[in-house]
C-alpha positions in Angstrom: 160.9 18.1 -26.8 161.5 18.9 -23.4 158.7 20.2 -21.0 158.6 23.9 -20.7 158.5 24.9 -17.1 157.4 28.4 -16.3 160.0 29.9 -14.1 159.5 32.6 -11.5 160.2 36.0 -12.8 161.5 39.0 -11.0 158.3 40.8 -11.6 156.1 38.2 -9.9 158.3 38.1 -6.8 158.2 41.8 -6.5 154.4 41.9 -6.7 154.1 39.4 -3.8 156.3 41.4 -1.6 154.4 44.6 -2.4 151.2 43.0 -1.5 152.5 41.9 1.8 153.8 45.3 2.6 150.5 46.9 1.8 148.7 44.4 4.0 151.0 45.1 6.8 150.6 48.8 6.4 146.8 48.5 6.4 147.0 46.4 9.6 149.1 49.1 11.3 146.8 51.9 10.1 143.7 50.0 11.4 145.5 49.4 14.7 146.3 53.0 15.0 142.8 54.0 14.3 141.5 51.6 16.9 143.9 52.9 19.4 143.0 56.5 18.7 139.3 55.5 19.0 139.9 53.8 22.3 141.8 56.8 23.6 139.1 59.2 22.5 136.5 56.9 24.0 138.3 56.8 27.3 138.7 60.6 27.4 135.0 61.0 26.5 134.0 58.6 29.3 136.3 60.3 31.8 134.9 63.7 30.9 131.4 62.4 31.1 132.1 60.8 34.5 133.8 63.9 35.7 130.9 66.1 34.6 128.3 63.9 36.2 130.1 63.6 39.6 130.4 67.4 39.9 127.4 69.0 41.6 126.2 72.5 42.2 124.6 73.2 45.6 123.2 76.4 47.0 124.0 77.1 50.7 121.8 79.8 52.4 123.6 81.0 55.5 121.6 83.4 57.7 119.6 84.4 54.7 122.6 84.9 52.4 122.7 82.4 49.4 125.9 81.2 47.9 126.3 78.6 45.1 129.1 76.1 45.5 130.4 73.3 43.4 131.2 69.9 45.0 132.0 66.3 44.2 131.1 65.3 47.8 128.5 62.7 48.4 127.1 64.0 51.7 126.4 67.5 53.2 129.3 66.9 55.6 131.6 66.5 52.6 130.4 69.8 51.1 130.8 71.7 54.4 134.4 70.3 54.9 135.3 71.0 51.3 134.3 74.7 51.7 135.6 75.0 55.3 132.1 75.7 56.8 131.7 74.7 60.4 128.5 74.3 62.4 128.0 75.3 66.1 126.0 73.0 68.4 123.0 75.3 68.4 122.9 76.1 64.7 119.9 75.0 62.7 120.2 73.2 59.4 117.5 72.2 56.9 118.8 68.6 56.3 120.9 66.0 58.2 124.6 66.5 58.0 125.2 63.0 56.9 122.5 63.2 54.2 123.3 62.8 50.5 123.4 65.9 48.4 122.1 66.1 44.8 122.9 68.5 42.1 120.7 71.7 42.6 120.0 71.1 46.3 119.3 74.1 48.5 120.6 73.8 52.1 119.5 76.5 54.7 121.8 77.1 57.6 120.6 79.4 60.5 123.4 80.5 62.9 122.3 80.5 66.5 122.8 83.9 68.3 123.6 84.0 72.1 121.1 86.0 74.2 120.9 86.8 77.9 117.4 86.2 79.3 116.5 87.6 82.7 113.3 86.3 84.3 112.5 87.1 87.9 115.8 86.8 89.8 117.5 84.5 87.3 119.6 85.3 84.2 120.6 82.7 81.7 122.7 82.8 78.5 120.8 80.9 75.8 121.0 80.4 72.1 118.3 81.0 69.5 117.9 80.8 65.7 114.7 82.8 65.8 114.4 86.3 64.2 112.4 88.2 66.8 112.3 88.5 70.6 108.8 87.1 70.8 109.7 83.9 68.8 112.9 83.5 70.8 111.1 83.6 74.2 108.5 81.1 72.9 111.0 78.6 71.6 113.3 78.9 74.6 110.4 77.6 76.8 109.3 80.8 78.6 105.5 81.1 79.0 104.1 84.6 79.3 100.8 85.8 80.7 98.9 88.7 79.0 100.1 91.0 81.9 103.8 90.2 81.7 106.2 92.8 80.3 109.1 92.1 77.9 111.9 94.4 76.9 112.9 95.1 74.3 109.5 94.9 72.5 108.5 91.5 71.3 108.9 92.5 67.6 112.5 93.6 68.0 115.0 91.7 65.8 117.4 89.4 67.6 121.0 90.4 67.8 124.0 88.7 69.2 124.4 89.0 73.0 121.1 90.9 73.3 119.7 91.4 76.8 116.1 90.3 77.1 114.2 91.2 80.3 110.9 89.4 81.3 109.0 91.1 84.2 106.3 88.9 85.8 103.3 91.1 86.5 100.7 90.0 89.0 97.6 91.8 90.3 95.8 91.5 93.6 92.5 93.0 94.6 91.9 93.9 98.2 89.3 95.8 100.2 89.9 98.6 102.7 87.5 100.6 104.7 87.5 104.4 105.0 85.4 106.7 107.3 82.9 109.1 105.9 83.0 112.0 108.3 79.6 113.3 109.3 78.7 116.9 108.7 77.4 119.4 111.2 74.1 121.0 110.2 72.9 124.0 112.2 69.3 125.1 112.3 67.8 128.2 113.9 65.8 127.7 117.1 63.8 130.7 118.2 63.0 129.0 121.6 66.7 129.2 122.6 68.5 132.3 123.7 71.3 133.6 121.4 74.6 131.9 122.2 72.8 128.7 123.4 73.0 125.6 121.3 71.3 122.2 121.6 72.2 119.0 119.8 69.2 117.5 118.2 70.9 114.6 116.4 74.3 113.1 117.3 76.5 112.7 114.4 77.9 109.3 113.3 80.6 108.6 110.7 79.8 106.4 107.8 81.9 103.6 106.3 83.1 103.4 102.8 84.5 100.1 101.3 87.1 100.7 98.6 88.1 98.0 96.2 91.9 98.4 95.6 93.9 96.8 92.8 97.6 96.3 93.6 100.1 95.6 90.9 103.3 93.7 91.6 106.4 93.4 89.3 108.4 90.3 90.1 106.7 90.2 93.5 107.4 93.9 94.4 104.5 96.3 94.8 104.8 99.1 92.2 101.3 100.7 92.1 97.8 100.6 93.5 94.6 102.2 92.4 91.0 102.3 93.6 88.8 100.3 91.1 85.5 101.3 92.7 83.9 102.1 96.0 80.6 101.5 97.8 79.0 102.8 100.9 78.7 100.1 103.6 77.2 102.4 106.3 75.6 105.7 105.7 76.8 108.7 107.7 74.4 110.5 110.1 74.9 114.2 110.1 75.0 116.0 113.4 72.1 118.5 113.8 72.5 121.5 116.2 69.8 123.9 117.1 71.2 127.5 117.4 69.3 129.9 119.6 68.0 133.1 118.0 66.0 134.5 121.0 67.3 137.7 122.6 68.3 137.5 126.2 66.3 139.7 128.5 69.3 141.0 130.4 72.6 141.8 128.6 75.6 142.3 130.9 78.9 143.1 129.1 82.2 144.7 129.5 83.8 147.0 126.9 87.4 146.9 126.0 89.1 150.3 126.0 91.6 151.5 123.3 94.6 150.5 125.6 93.2 147.0 125.9 92.2 147.4 129.5 88.7 146.2 130.5 86.1 148.7 131.3 83.7 147.1 133.8 79.9 147.6 133.3 77.3 146.9 136.0 77.7 143.3 137.1 76.0 140.7 139.2 77.6 139.3 142.3 77.9 135.6 143.2 79.8 133.5 145.7 81.6 130.3 144.6 84.3 128.3 146.5 84.2 130.7 149.4 84.9 133.7 147.1 82.5 136.4 146.4 83.0 138.0 143.0 81.2 140.1 140.4 80.8 138.7 136.8 80.0 140.5 133.6 78.1 137.7 131.8 77.1 134.1 132.1 77.8 131.6 129.3 75.4 128.6 129.3 75.7 125.3 127.5 79.4 125.6 127.1 81.3 122.7 125.5 84.6 121.7 127.0 87.6 119.6 126.0 91.2 119.3 127.4 94.7 119.4 125.9 98.3 118.8 127.0 101.8 119.9 126.0 102.6 116.2 125.7 100.5 116.1 122.5 102.5 116.3 119.2 102.6 119.9 117.9 101.5 121.5 121.3 104.1 123.8 122.7 104.5 125.1 126.3 103.9 128.7 125.3 100.4 130.1 124.8 99.3 132.4 122.0 99.3 135.3 124.5 103.0 134.5 125.5 102.5 133.0 128.9 103.6 129.5 129.9 100.9 126.9 130.0 100.0 126.1 133.6 97.6 123.4 134.9 94.9 124.9 137.1 95.1 128.2 135.3 95.4 128.1 131.5 92.4 127.7 129.2 92.0 128.2 125.5 89.0 130.3 124.3 87.5 132.2 121.4 88.6 135.8 122.0 85.3 137.0 120.5 83.5 135.4 123.4 86.0 135.7 126.3 88.8 138.4 126.0 92.3 137.1 126.3 93.7 137.7 129.9 90.3 137.6 131.6 89.4 135.3 134.4 86.4 133.0 134.4 84.7 130.7 136.9 83.7 127.3 135.5 81.1 125.4 137.5 82.6 122.2 138.8 86.2 123.2 137.8 87.0 126.5 139.5 88.8 129.7 138.4 90.7 129.7 135.1 92.4 132.4 133.0 91.9 132.8 129.2 95.5 132.7 127.9 95.4 130.6 124.8 93.5 130.1 121.5 93.0 127.3 119.0 91.8 126.8 115.5 89.0 124.5 116.7 88.0 126.7 119.6 85.1 128.8 118.3 82.0 130.1 120.0 80.9 128.7 123.4 83.8 126.2 123.5 86.7 126.0 126.0 89.9 123.9 126.0 91.3 123.2 129.5 95.0 122.6 130.0 96.5 119.6 131.8 100.1 118.7 132.3 99.4 115.0 131.8 98.2 113.7 128.5 96.3 110.9 130.3 94.4 113.4 132.3 93.6 115.4 129.2 92.3 112.3 127.4 90.3 111.2 130.5 88.7 114.6 130.6 86.9 113.8 127.4 84.2 116.1 126.1 81.8 117.9 128.4 78.8 119.9 127.4 76.1 122.0 129.0 78.7 123.7 131.3 78.1 127.1 132.9 80.8 129.7 132.8 80.9 133.1 134.6 83.0 135.7 132.8 84.7 137.9 135.5 87.3 140.2 134.1 91.1 140.8 134.0 91.5 140.6 137.8 91.1 137.3 139.6 88.8 137.5 142.6 90.5 136.8 146.0 89.3 135.2 149.1 87.7 137.8 151.3 
């Protein structure tokens, strides 16, 4: 018998081929899955990296916050990314080259230009402060308690604002002022009426005044008296006024027309002239004046022209205007003028020269004979 050899059948070959095809298909499917997985992993990693490199930063510019997104590493990158520029005087809360993190808050304060005037100098400066007071302090200006600032220190800063600083200084000085003495009159029954006698000579006192002067930028703007004190007391002038009646009264009456009506009179001879007088004035006080003094005219109150050697100013209640008198040691004079300070037994004698009037000084105890409207002539 021959050996039976099992031959390959069609069915067995077909099964082998099917198995190979299935294996190949599985390989392709696994490869596809791996590829898809790798692609998904790459996309996931890319998304994760993208998400983690993207940051949110809050920029606060002049108090106004704004949130921005950035992938920049430094603040400079963020500013450039969002077209934000900084001026030299702007103030920022972190270095420009500093690294930024997600959620950072960066404060930017824009500097405003201001014009500061102090004394005689004006400067344009920049400040990031909110008020005038803070700006002046940070710009290096020192103020004393007396200095003045405009606008007021609590005013809010605005661009191109004008700020004025006035330096205020005070100075205390002393000045002296006279205390005029007063004239006190006392009755003296031992003196005849019309006669006066000085008992105490008057003397002015001295007052020291403490004055405070205020200067603005070196210019005097005000001064006031802080206090005062008496350095020298005044001494009042005391005058005894006679009240005793004279034993003989000689007078002249003035008629309605203004002409003098002579009463009985005594006769006397002076300077070679014999004349009658109506009354005698004793203890007369005399001064002198001149048309060269400010405010003194050349016309008298009676309308005549002032003339040296003739014109005198009198009290019309004592000597009638237009009457002649004889003054012991001086001669004949005519009452032609009056004066606000010429009261009672007082006479002002006229001189052309101011020097002569000043040299005349003040004379007292003079005797004056009141004559009348007609001047006595040499007999």
